[in-house]
Every structure is written in structure tokens, then in C-alpha cells.
C-alpha positions in Angstrom: 101.2 92.5 98.0 103.3 89.3 98.1 101.6 88.2 94.9 102.8 91.2 92.9 106.2 92.1 94.4 107.2 94.4 91.5 104.1 96.4 91.9 104.6 96.6 95.7 108.2 97.8 95.2 107.1 100.5 92.7 104.3 101.7 95.0 106.8 101.9 97.9 109.3 103.8 95.7 106.6 106.3 94.8 105.2 106.4 98.4 101.8 105.4 97.2 99.4 103.4 99.4 97.2 100.8 97.7 94.2 102.4 99.4 94.7 105.5 97.2 93.2 103.6 94.3 91.9 100.2 95.6 89.8 101.9 98.3 87.4 103.1 95.6 87.4 99.6 94.0 86.2 98.1 97.2 83.8 100.9 98.1 82.1 100.5 94.7 82.7 96.8 94.4 84.6 97.4 91.2 81.7 99.1 89.5 83.1 101.4 86.8 86.6 99.8 87.1 85.6 96.8 85.0 83.6 96.1 81.9 79.9 95.4 82.7 80.0 91.7 82.0 83.1 91.3 84.2 81.6 93.4 86.9 78.5 91.2 86.9 80.6 88.1 87.2 82.5 89.6 90.1 79.2 90.5 91.8 78.0 86.9 91.3 81.2 85.6 92.9 81.1 88.2 95.7 77.5 87.3 96.6 78.4 83.6 96.6 81.8 83.7 98.3 82.0 87.0 100.2 84.8 89.5 100.7 87.8 87.3 99.7 86.6 87.6 96.1 87.3 91.4 96.3 90.9 90.8 97.3 91.4 88.2 94.5 90.0 90.6 91.9 92.2 93.4 93.2 95.3 91.2 93.0 94.2 90.1 89.5 93.9 93.7 88.3 97.3 94.6 89.7 98.8 91.5 88.0 97.3 92.4 84.7 98.5 96.0 85.0 101.9 95.1 86.4 104.0 96.1 83.4 102.1 99.4 83.0 102.5 100.2 86.7 106.2 99.3 86.9 107.0 101.5 83.8 105.4 104.6 85.4 107.6 107.5 86.5 105.0 109.6 88.2 102.4 108.7 90.9 99.6 110.2 88.8 100.5 107.8 86.0 100.2 104.9 88.4 96.8 106.0 89.5 95.7 106.4 85.9 97.1 102.9 84.8 
């Protein structure tokens, strides 16, 4: 979480573990979490480059949602962001 320190701090404050939401992302390879075209692109990269792609996509999502996550007051809000 060194790439998104504000998100990491917020998750620690709320005693949330990344696996509470990212686990599903990895289990489903982001299906349902991304628009179809983006999901297909992620799958293409995943098949070509392997597991590191999943980490890069997860970090990208956290970076894109950083402002939303940091402004949350409730753990349920973070999980919905």
C-alpha cells in the first residue's frame, strides 16, 4: 500500500483489511468490478503477463478512488466506494 499511503492510513484507522474488498476482486479477476471493455483488457493483460497485472489494477482502482475512500467516515462507506 506504499503507492496509496492516504488510503492505507484510512484503512488502518477504520481497522479494515484490504482483503475485505480486494479478495473478491482477485477471486473474480475484477469481473463485475469494472466495465466490460476494461475487464476484457485486464483479462488480456492478465493472460499475457500473469498475476502482477492484478496487483497493478488493484492499486490503480485504489488510486482512482482515493479521494472517495479518504472522505469516508464509516467502514461500510469504504466498502461501497
